[in-house]
C-alpha positions in Angstrom: -157.8 -115.0 -36.3 -158.7 -115.4 -32.6 -161.7 -113.0 -32.5 -163.1 -109.6 -33.1 -164.2 -107.1 -30.5 -165.3 -103.5 -30.5 -163.6 -100.5 -28.9 -165.6 -97.4 -29.5 -165.6 -96.7 -33.3 -162.5 -98.9 -33.8 -162.6 -102.5 -35.0 -160.2 -104.6 -32.9 -159.3 -108.1 -34.2 -157.3 -110.5 -32.1 -154.7 -112.5 -33.9 -152.0 -115.1 -32.9 -148.3 -114.8 -33.8 -145.4 -117.2 -33.7 -142.8 -114.7 -32.5 -142.9 -111.4 -30.7 -139.4 -110.1 -31.3 -138.2 -109.4 -34.9 -134.8 -108.3 -36.0 -134.8 -104.5 -36.4 -133.9 -102.7 -39.5 -133.0 -99.6 -37.5 -129.3 -99.5 -36.4 -130.2 -98.3 -32.9 -132.2 -101.4 -32.0 -131.4 -105.1 -32.1 -135.0 -106.1 -32.0 -138.4 -104.6 -32.6 -141.5 -105.5 -30.6 -144.9 -104.4 -32.0 -147.8 -105.6 -29.8 -150.3 -104.2 -32.4 -150.8 -103.8 -36.1 -152.3 -100.6 -37.1 -152.7 -97.6 -34.9 -155.7 -95.7 -33.5 -153.8 -92.4 -33.6 -154.2 -92.3 -37.4 -151.2 -90.0 -38.0 -151.4 -89.0 -41.7 -147.6 -88.9 -42.2 -146.8 -92.3 -40.6 -144.4 -94.4 -42.7 -145.8 -97.5 -40.9 -148.8 -97.6 -43.3 -146.3 -98.5 -46.1 -145.1 -101.5 -44.0 -148.3 -102.7 -42.4 -150.0 -105.5 -44.2 -153.6 -106.6 -44.2 -156.5 -104.4 -43.2 -154.7 -102.2 -40.7 -152.5 -100.9 -43.5 -155.2 -100.7 -46.1 -157.7 -99.0 -43.7 -155.2 -96.6 -42.1 -156.6 -93.9 -39.9 -157.6 -95.5 -36.7 -160.4 -97.7 -38.2 -159.0 -101.1 -37.4 -156.3 -102.5 -35.1 -155.0 -106.1 -34.9 -154.0 -107.2 -31.4 -151.4 -109.9 -31.0 -153.4 -111.8 -28.4 -150.7 -114.3 -27.6 -147.8 -111.9 -27.6 -146.7 -112.5 -24.1 -146.5 -116.3 -24.6 -144.6 -115.8 -27.9 -142.2 -113.3 -26.1 -141.5 -115.7 -23.3 -140.4 -118.3 -25.9 -138.3 -115.7 -27.8 -136.5 -114.6 -24.6 -135.4 -118.2 -23.9 -133.6 -118.5 -27.2 -132.4 -115.0 -28.2 -129.4 -113.1 -27.0 -130.4 -110.0 -24.9 -130.1 -106.7 -26.8 -131.9 -103.4 -27.3 -135.6 -103.7 -28.1 -137.5 -100.9 -29.8 -141.1 -100.7 -28.5 -142.6 -100.0 -31.0 -141.4 -99.3 -34.5 -144.5 -99.5 -36.7 -147.3 -98.8 -34.1 -147.8 -96.9 -30.9 -147.4 -99.2 -28.0 -149.6 -97.0 -25.8 -152.5 -96.4 -28.2 -155.9 -96.6 -26.5 -156.3 -100.4 -27.1 -153.4 -100.9 -24.7 -155.5 -99.7 -21.8 -157.5 -102.9 -22.2 -154.9 -105.5 -23.3 -151.8 -104.3 -21.3 -149.5 -106.1 -23.7 -146.9 -103.4 -23.7 -146.9 -103.3 -19.9 -146.4 -107.0 -19.6 -143.8 -107.1 -22.4 -141.6 -104.3 -20.8 -141.6 -106.1 -17.5 -140.6 -109.4 -19.1 -137.9 -107.9 -21.2 -136.3 -105.9 -18.3 -136.3 -108.9 -16.0 -134.6 -111.0 -18.8 -131.7 -108.5 -19.2 -132.9 -106.7 -22.4 -132.7 -102.9 -22.8 -136.1 -101.5 -23.6 -136.4 -98.3 -25.7 -140.0 -97.0 -25.7 -141.4 -94.4 -28.1 -145.0 -93.1 -27.9 -147.3 -90.2 -28.4 -149.5 -91.2 -25.4 -149.7 -90.2 -21.8 -151.0 -93.7 -21.0 -147.3 -94.6 -20.4 -147.7 -93.0 -17.0 -149.8 -95.9 -15.9 -146.7 -98.2 -16.2 -144.1 -96.1 -14.3 -144.2 -98.6 -11.5 -142.6 -101.3 -13.7 -140.6 -98.9 -15.9 -138.8 -97.4 -12.9 -137.8 -100.8 -11.8 -135.9 -101.3 -15.1 -133.3 -98.7 -14.0 -130.8 -98.0 -16.7 -132.2 -100.7 -18.9 -134.9 -98.5 -20.2 -135.3 -95.1 -22.0 -138.5 -93.4 -23.0 -139.1 -91.1 -26.0 -142.1 -88.9 -26.6 -142.9 -87.9 -30.1 -143.9 -84.2 -30.2 -144.2 -82.6 -33.7 -145.5 -79.3 -32.4 -146.9 -77.8 -29.2 -149.6 -76.0 -31.1 -153.2 -77.1 -31.5 -152.5 -77.5 -35.2 -151.2 -80.9 -34.5 -154.7 -82.3 -35.0 -154.3 -81.8 -38.8 -151.7 -84.5 -38.9 -152.2 -86.5 -35.6 -156.0 -86.6 -35.4 -156.4 -89.1 -32.6 -153.1 -88.7 -30.6 -152.9 -87.1 -27.2 -152.6 -83.4 -27.0 -148.9 -82.2 -27.0 -149.4 -80.7 -23.5 -150.4 -84.1 -22.2 -147.3 -85.7 -23.7 -145.2 -82.9 -22.2 -146.6 -83.6 -18.8 -145.9 -87.3 -19.2 -142.3 -86.5 -20.1 -141.8 -84.3 -17.1 -143.2 -87.0 -14.8 -141.0 -89.7 -16.3 -137.8 -87.5 -16.2 -138.5 -86.6 -12.6 -137.9 -90.3 -11.7 -134.4 -90.2 -13.2 -135.4 -92.3 -16.2 -133.6 -91.4 -19.4 -135.9 -89.4 -21.7 -135.8 -88.1 -25.2 -138.0 -86.2 -27.6 -138.6 -87.2 -31.2 -139.2 -83.9 -33.1 -140.4 -85.3 -36.3 -141.4 -85.5 -38.9 -140.9 -81.8 -39.6 -143.3 -81.2 -42.5 -143.2 -78.2 -44.8 -146.0 -75.7 -44.1 -147.2 -77.8 -41.1 -144.8 -77.7 -38.2 -141.7 -76.0 -39.6 -142.1 -72.6 -37.9 -140.2 -71.4 -34.8 -143.5 -71.3 -32.8 -143.8 -75.1 -33.5 -140.4 -76.3 -32.3 -139.2 -73.6 -29.9 -141.5 -74.9 -27.1 -140.3 -78.4 -27.8 -136.7 -77.3 -27.3 -137.6 -75.6 -24.1 -139.3 -78.7 -22.8 -136.1 -80.7 -23.6 -134.1 -78.2 -21.6 -136.5 -78.5 -18.7 -136.4 -82.3 -18.6 -132.8 -82.8 -19.6 -134.0 -84.7 -22.7 -132.1 -85.3 -25.9 -133.9 -84.2 -29.1 -133.8 -86.3 -32.2 -134.9 -84.3 -35.2 -136.2 -85.8 -38.4 -137.4 -84.4 -41.7 -140.5 -85.5 -43.6 -139.6 -88.6 -45.7 -142.4 -89.0 -48.2 -143.3 -92.5 -49.3 -145.8 -93.5 -52.0 -148.7 -94.8 -49.7 -148.2 -91.9 -47.3 -148.3 -89.2 -50.0 -151.5 -90.8 -51.4 -153.1 -90.8 -48.0 -151.9 -87.3 -47.1 -153.3 -85.9 -50.3 -156.8 -86.8 -49.1 -156.3 -85.1 -45.8 -153.9 -82.2 -46.3 -154.0 -79.6 -49.1 -151.6 -78.4 -50.3 -148.6 -80.6 -49.6 -145.5 -78.6 -50.0 -142.3 -80.2 -51.3 -139.6 -81.2 -48.8 -136.7 -79.6 -50.7 -133.1 -79.7 -49.7 -133.0 -75.9 -49.3 -136.1 -75.9 -47.1 -134.6 -78.6 -44.9 -131.3 -76.9 -44.6 -132.8 -73.6 -43.6 -135.3 -75.2 -41.1 -132.7 -77.5 -39.5 -130.3 -74.6 -39.1 -133.0 -72.7 -37.3 -133.7 -75.6 -35.0 -130.1 -76.2 -34.2 -129.5 -72.6 -33.4 -132.2 -72.8 -30.8 -130.7 -76.0 -29.4 -127.4 -74.2 -28.9 -129.1 -71.3 -27.3 -130.9 -73.5 -24.8 -128.0 -75.8 -24.3 -129.9 -78.9 -25.5 -128.4 -82.0 -27.0 -130.0 -82.2 -30.4 -129.1 -84.6 -33.1 -130.6 -85.5 -36.5 -132.0 -88.9 -37.2 -129.3 -89.5 -39.8 -126.6 -88.6 -37.4 -128.0 -91.0 -34.8 -128.2 -93.8 -37.4 -124.6 -93.2 -38.4 -123.4 -93.2 -34.8 -125.2 -96.5 -34.1 -123.8 -98.1 -37.3 -120.3 -97.2 -36.2 -121.0 -98.8 -32.8 -122.2 -102.0 -34.5 -118.8 -102.2 -36.3 
C-alpha cells in the first residue's frame, strides 16, 4: 500500500500493481485497463462489486477507492511486451469517476495506448471525459467512446446515486460526436420497475439519432452480491422475467426502427465479436 489520502467523504488508498493490462473476458476487447478499484459513483446494480476484491468490493457505494498509483509505469512495461489490440477502459470501474480529476491516470493511459498502436474503447458515466478531448481526438479511428445512460429522468438517482446527471452525459456525448469520434450509448441495465418505461428510453434513442451513435441494450443480470446490496437500497425488486424482457426489448427495438437508430443487444454484440475472433 503506497498511502492513504482524502477526497471529500471518500477514502482514497494508493496501491502499486505489477501490470496494467489484463486479458479481457469480454469478447469485444483483447485487454482491460482499470486505473482504479471501486467506484465513487456507487451504482447499486453494478456487477463489478461481485468481482472487486478487498475493501472497495466489501464497502461498495462510493466509500473507498483504490488508486493504482504506478499504473503508467506498469502500462509502459506492458506495452513493450504485448501485441497491440483493443483495450476496454474500463471494465470494472468508471475511468472518469471524480478521483480521476486529481490523478489523471485515464488521460495518460489513453495517450500512451493510442501512441503505441492500440485501439482504446472508453466507457463512462462522467462528463469529465470532455477534459481529455485534446488527446482523444488525436487518436483518430483508434478510439471509440461510450456513455452509459440508463434513463434521462431524475429517477436515475435511485440506482446511480453519485453519477453525473444524464443531461450532462448527453451533452458530453454531443460534444464528442461533433468531433467525428465514434460514439455509442450503453442503455443498460434495464431494470424492471426502474427504467423500463418508454419515458425512460425514448429520449435515449432520440439522443442516439442526434449524435449518430449506436445503442447497446442490456437487461438486468442479477448476481448474488448485487441483489443483496440492492435489497438494502431498492424496495421492491421486481423479477427480471423472460416475458418482461421480451416485451420491453420489443418496445425499445420498435423505437430504434422508428428513429432509424442502430440498436443491438449486448448478447448479439458478444456473438458478433466471438465470430470475429474465430
